[in-house]
C-alpha positions in Angstrom: 141.0 63.5 118.0 139.3 60.1 118.5 135.9 61.7 118.5 136.7 63.5 115.3 137.8 60.4 113.5 134.7 58.5 114.5 132.5 61.3 113.1 134.4 61.4 109.9 134.1 57.6 109.4 130.3 57.8 109.8 130.0 60.1 106.8 129.1 58.1 103.6 130.6 58.7 100.2 129.3 61.8 98.3 128.5 63.5 101.6 130.0 66.3 103.7 129.7 67.4 107.4 127.0 69.9 108.0 128.0 73.5 108.6 128.0 73.2 112.3 129.6 69.7 112.4 126.6 68.0 114.1 125.9 65.6 111.2 126.2 65.2 107.5 124.5 66.1 104.3 124.6 64.8 100.7 126.8 66.8 98.3 125.1 68.7 95.5 123.7 66.3 92.9 123.0 63.6 95.4 120.0 62.8 97.6 119.7 61.0 100.9 118.4 57.4 100.9 118.6 55.9 104.3 122.2 56.4 105.4 123.6 56.7 101.8 123.8 59.4 99.2 122.7 58.4 95.7 123.0 60.4 92.5 119.9 62.4 91.5 118.4 61.0 88.3 117.5 63.9 86.1 115.0 63.2 83.4 115.0 65.0 80.0 114.1 68.7 80.1 114.9 68.9 83.8 117.7 70.3 85.9 118.9 70.1 89.5 116.7 72.1 92.0 118.1 75.0 94.0 119.1 72.8 96.9 120.8 70.3 94.6 119.0 67.3 96.2 116.4 66.7 93.5 115.2 67.9 90.2 112.8 70.4 88.7 111.5 70.9 85.2 113.1 73.6 83.1 111.2 76.7 82.2 108.5 75.8 79.6 107.9 72.3 81.0 105.7 71.0 83.8 106.1 67.9 85.9 104.2 64.8 84.6 104.8 61.7 86.6 108.5 61.1 86.7 109.2 63.3 83.7 108.7 66.8 82.3 106.1 67.6 79.6 106.1 70.7 77.4 103.6 73.3 78.5 101.0 73.8 75.8 100.4 77.5 75.6 97.2 78.5 73.9 96.6 81.6 71.7 96.7 84.9 73.5 98.6 83.4 76.5 102.2 83.1 77.6 104.1 81.2 80.2 103.3 82.0 83.8 105.8 83.4 86.2 107.1 80.0 87.4 107.4 78.8 83.8 105.4 75.6 84.6 102.1 76.6 83.2 100.4 79.4 81.3 98.4 82.5 81.9 96.2 84.7 79.7 97.8 87.9 78.4 96.5 91.3 79.6 93.0 91.9 78.2 92.1 88.2 78.1 90.5 85.9 80.6 90.7 82.1 81.0 87.8 80.1 79.7 88.5 76.4 80.0 91.8 75.8 78.2 91.6 79.0 76.1 91.9 82.7 76.5 89.0 85.0 75.4 88.9 88.8 75.3 87.6 90.6 78.3 84.4 92.4 77.3 84.7 95.9 78.8 81.4 97.8 79.0 81.0 101.5 78.6 82.5 103.7 81.4 84.7 100.8 82.5 88.4 99.8 82.1 90.5 96.7 82.6 91.2 95.9 86.2 94.7 96.0 87.7 95.5 92.3 86.8 94.1 92.7 83.3 91.8 89.6 83.4 88.5 91.5 84.1 87.0 95.0 84.3 86.1 97.6 86.8 84.1 100.8 86.6 86.0 104.0 86.1 86.1 106.5 88.9 82.7 108.2 89.3 80.8 105.1 88.2 79.5 102.2 90.2 78.8 98.6 89.0 75.2 97.8 88.4 74.6 94.4 86.9 76.9 94.0 83.9 77.5 97.7 83.4 78.6 100.9 85.0 76.2 103.6 86.2 77.2 107.2 87.0 77.3 108.0 90.8 74.6 110.5 91.6 76.1 112.8 94.3 73.7 114.8 96.4 74.3 118.3 97.8 77.1 118.6 100.4 78.6 115.3 99.4 81.6 114.1 97.3 83.0 110.9 95.8 84.2 108.4 98.3 87.8 107.3 98.4 87.1 104.3 96.1 85.3 106.5 93.6 82.3 104.2 93.3 80.0 106.0 95.7 79.6 109.1 97.8 80.2 110.4 101.3 79.0 113.5 103.1 81.5 116.3 103.5 82.9 117.2 106.8 80.3 118.8 109.1 77.5 116.8 107.4 76.0 113.4 108.2 74.1 111.0 106.0 70.3 111.0 106.2 68.8 108.5 103.8 70.0 109.6 100.3 71.1 113.1 101.3 73.4 115.0 103.6 72.3 117.3 106.4 74.2 119.6 108.7 75.3 117.9 111.9 73.8 119.1 115.1 76.1 120.6 117.8 75.9 117.4 119.7 76.7 115.2 116.6 79.6 117.5 115.6 81.1 117.4 119.1 80.8 113.6 119.2 82.4 113.3 115.8 85.3 115.5 116.8 85.9 113.6 120.0 85.8 110.3 118.1 88.4 111.6 115.6 90.7 112.6 118.5 90.3 109.1 120.1 91.1 107.4 116.8 94.2 109.5 116.3 95.4 108.9 119.8 94.8 105.2 119.5 96.7 105.0 116.2 99.7 106.9 117.8 99.7 104.5 120.7 99.6 101.4 118.4 102.4 102.8 116.4 104.6 103.4 119.5 103.8 100.0 121.2 103.5 97.8 118.1 101.2 94.7 118.2 99.9 94.0 121.7 97.9 91.0 123.1 96.5 90.3 126.6 97.0 87.0 128.4 93.6 85.9 129.7 94.5 84.4 133.1 96.8 87.1 134.4 95.5 90.0 132.4 99.1 90.8 131.5 99.9 92.6 128.2 102.6 91.5 125.8 103.8 93.9 123.1 105.8 93.3 119.9 107.6 96.0 117.9 109.8 95.6 114.9 113.0 97.6 115.3 115.1 96.8 112.2 115.4 94.7 109.0 118.4 93.7 107.0 118.4 92.0 103.6 121.5 90.0 102.6 121.7 88.2 99.2 124.1 85.4 98.1 125.7 85.5 94.7 125.0 82.7 92.3 127.8 80.6 90.6 127.9 83.1 87.7 128.8 86.0 90.0 126.3 88.2 88.1 123.0 87.3 89.9 121.6 86.1 93.2 120.8 82.6 94.2 118.8 83.7 97.2 118.4 86.2 100.0 118.0 86.2 103.8 116.0 88.8 105.6 116.8 89.4 109.2 114.0 90.9 111.2 114.9 92.4 114.6 112.1 92.9 117.1 111.5 93.7 120.8 109.1 91.9 123.1 108.0 93.3 126.5 105.4 92.5 129.1 104.0 94.1 132.2 103.4 90.6 133.8 104.0 90.6 137.6 103.5 87.0 138.5 106.0 84.2 139.5 105.5 82.1 136.4 106.2 82.9 132.8 104.3 83.8 129.7 104.8 81.8 126.4 104.6 84.0 123.3 104.3 82.8 119.7 105.5 85.4 117.2 104.9 85.1 113.4 106.7 87.3 110.9 106.0 87.5 107.2 107.6 89.6 104.5 107.8 90.1 100.7 110.6 91.2 98.6 110.6 92.6 95.1 113.1 91.1 92.6 114.4 92.3 89.4 115.3 89.8 86.6 117.5 90.4 83.6 114.9 88.7 81.3 111.2 88.2 81.8 108.7 89.3 84.4 110.1 90.8 87.6 107.9 89.9 90.5 108.0 89.3 94.2 108.6 86.5 96.7 107.1 85.9 100.1 108.0 83.9 103.2 107.0 83.6 106.8 108.3 82.0 110.0 107.2 81.5 113.6 109.2 81.5 116.8 108.3 80.9 120.5 109.6 82.9 123.5 109.1 82.8 127.3 108.8 86.1 129.1 109.1 86.6 132.9 107.9 89.3 135.2 108.5 92.8 133.7 110.6 91.1 131.1 111.8 92.5 127.7 113.8 90.7 125.0 115.4 91.7 121.7 115.1 88.9 119.1 116.0 88.3 115.5 114.1 86.1 113.0 115.3 85.1 109.6 113.3 84.5 106.5 114.7 82.9 103.4 114.0 83.5 99.7 115.4 81.2 97.0 115.6 81.9 93.3 115.7 79.4 90.4 118.8 79.4 88.2 117.0 80.7 85.2 115.6 83.7 87.1 118.9 85.6 86.9 117.8 88.0 89.7 120.2 90.9 89.9 118.4 93.2 92.4 116.2 92.6 95.4 114.5 94.9 97.9 112.1 94.6 100.8 108.6 95.6 100.0 106.8 94.7 103.2 107.5 93.3 106.7 104.9 92.4 109.3 105.3 90.7 112.7 102.4 89.8 115.0 101.7 87.9 118.2 99.9 84.7 117.3 99.2 83.6 120.9 100.1 84.3 124.6 99.6 81.8 127.4 100.5 81.5 131.0 103.0 78.8 131.6 
């Protein structure tokens, strides 16, 4: 009881104990200054940030010194995704502080982003134009559509395709088998790295993901989401020491907004682990995604997850 009272007395006005009771944090609308919590001074055209310990400019304004200035959007442009700047509309590209039309040559089309051009399938870029791909006998368009590749059973010889010799065909088939087996092994084992001194191998494999989102104050949208990534670590190390392993995970989520452009958010995190002889561990890492109040995100889903071993070292 005495220890609890001493902790309570050390909490300044406009603050609350942290979630786990090991300290204190300023209430929403206040920011820490030394051992005190002072009110956040919000300038015109601004609002509290997501954490509530500072301010951010409203959509359509950008930070300028200690205030917010209106974003000057030129012709053929609109506000960018964050709302603190501008971007050219599809079919236009930036030139200084203006947007000019993309000049699309013959046999080309707008690129995916819409701020440039790319040759249509079956054509390749030559200078500032697109030239038809000349496909020799026993060849076909490559996967990108901007060149050619020899058909199966043929090999490239200068600008033509000739039939593989028996030896070349055998070597090709053997290489395909090795590549397939290697891909299957990588998929089963995950990402693996070798520790230089001991020669021990450490492998990482993602086993599960779980996305949880928190409702905003309006109860109709999300204020943010937490992605839990579960993974296994194992090693064939046989020594008496331990191996330190740094793991980095990154992920992206797609978000749907009620109004405006629905895009994606990305986050990454890194954790360290120690593995002993013939050790294996199951771990979970969390990534956090926060949404601004004006986003009104009502749906979120995981689009990509990747975990890899950054480093392994003998301790």
